[in-house]
C-alpha positions as CSV (number, residue, x, y, z in Angstrom):
1,X,23.1,-34.9,12.6
2,X,21.5,-37.2,10.0
3,X,22.1,-37.1,6.0
4,X,18.3,-35.9,5.8
5,X,18.8,-32.8,8.4
6,X,22.1,-32.3,6.7
7,X,20.9,-31.9,2.9
8,X,17.9,-29.5,4.7
9,X,20.6,-27.6,6.0
10,X,22.3,-26.8,2.5
11,X,19.2,-26.6,0.5
12,X,18.3,-23.5,3.4
13,X,21.7,-22.2,3.0
14,X,21.2,-21.9,-0.8
15,X,18.0,-20.4,-0.6
16,X,19.4,-17.9,1.8
17,X,22.1,-16.9,-0.6
18,X,20.3,-16.6,-3.6
19,X,17.6,-14.5,-2.1
20,X,20.3,-12.3,-0.9
21,X,22.0,-12.1,-4.1
22,X,18.6,-11.9,-5.7
23,X,17.6,-8.8,-3.5
24,X,20.9,-7.2,-4.1
25,X,20.4,-7.2,-7.8
26,X,17.0,-6.3,-7.7
27,X,18.1,-3.4,-5.4
28,X,21.1,-2.1,-8.2
29,X,18.9,-2.3,-10.4
30,X,15.9,-0.1,-9.3
31,X,18.4,2.4,-8.4
32,X,19.4,2.3,-11.7
33,X,15.9,2.6,-13.1
34,X,14.9,5.4,-11.3
35,X,18.0,7.4,-11.7
36,X,17.2,6.9,-15.5
37,X,13.9,7.8,-14.9
38,X,14.6,11.0,-13.1
39,X,17.1,12.3,-16.1
40,X,14.5,11.7,-18.4
41,X,11.8,13.7,-16.2
42,X,14.5,16.6,-16.3
43,X,15.3,16.5,-19.8
44,X,11.2,16.8,-20.4
45,X,11.4,19.9,-18.0
46,X,13.8,21.4,-19.9
47,X,12.5,21.0,-23.3
48,X,9.5,22.5,-21.6
49,X,11.1,25.5,-20.4
50,X,13.0,26.0,-23.8
51,X,9.9,26.0,-25.9
52,X,8.2,28.1,-23.3
53,X,11.3,30.7,-24.4
54,X,10.4,30.4,-28.1
55,X,13.5,28.3,-29.3
56,X,12.6,25.7,-32.3
57,X,11.8,22.1,-32.1
58,X,14.7,21.2,-33.7
59,X,17.2,23.4,-31.2
60,X,15.4,21.6,-28.4
61,X,15.7,18.2,-29.6
62,X,19.4,19.3,-30.1
63,X,19.9,20.3,-26.8
64,X,18.1,17.8,-24.8
65,X,18.6,14.6,-27.0
66,X,14.9,13.9,-27.1
67,X,13.4,12.3,-30.0
68,X,11.6,15.1,-32.1
69,X,8.2,13.1,-31.5
70,X,8.6,13.9,-27.8
71,X,9.3,17.5,-28.5
72,X,6.3,18.4,-30.3
73,X,4.1,16.2,-27.7
74,X,5.3,18.6,-25.4
75,X,3.3,21.6,-27.3
């Protein structure tokens, strides 16, 4: 095996390792983003339900942790 072939093999191995690591990190980030988006949507739905029951904006904001302007935007 020549030096050139060994270098090409090493580059390929490095590329493959980097690709696998990048894919794993990307998957973890995507899952985390999905969880966060789902939790936010759940807060919005809860806030809408609370508002429909006649709770005040302050009560809804306190219970959901949503910013007051977001809660006001649900009206």
